[in-house]
C-alpha positions, -999 to 999 in steps of 0.1 A, spaced: 219 -740 616 218 -704 631 247 -692 610 231 -703 578 196 -692 588 181 -727 588 149 -730 607 129 -761 615 93 -765 627 85 -784 658 52 -800 669 38 -806 703 44 -845 699 81 -839 693 106 -848 720 119 -810 725 142 -817 754 161 -842 731 161 -818 702 171 -789 722 200 -810 736 216 -803 701 217 -766 706 188 -759 683 168 -733 704 176 -705 680 165 -724 651 130 -738 661 97 -724 653 63 -740 660 46 -756 631 7 -757 632 -6 -758 598 -34 -735 608 -54 -723 581 -51 -754 560 -83 -777 558 -64 -807 570 -72 -832 597 -35 -829 609 -40 -792 618 -36 -785 653 -56 -754 658 -47 -752 697 -10 -759 691 0 -725 706 -21 -729 738 -8 -765 740 28 -755 735 26 -728 762 14 -754 787 44 -777 782 63 -782 814 93 -800 797 104 -766 782 116 -735 799 98 -701 796 129 -688 779 128 -716 752 92 -711 747 96 -674 741 122 -681 715 102 -706 696 69 -687 696 84 -651 693 121 -644 689 127 -672 662 98 -664 640 105 -627 643 141 -632 631 130 -656 602 105 -632 588 128 -602 594 102 -583 616 
């Protein structure tokens, strides 16, 4: 996934420890749908994600900062 620049969004309801067990930490970004007028939008997704205890701080940084930065070439 990383070699081919494939990125996948994750949500707070996802079983991230399971997903991460496949070596996907460099290919995940958080998905919020923030800005869409939609009942499925999770406005507090970032705050909720940061409060997770089943994901290490390093992985959180990758998903919230490093991976989106690489994806958008910032």
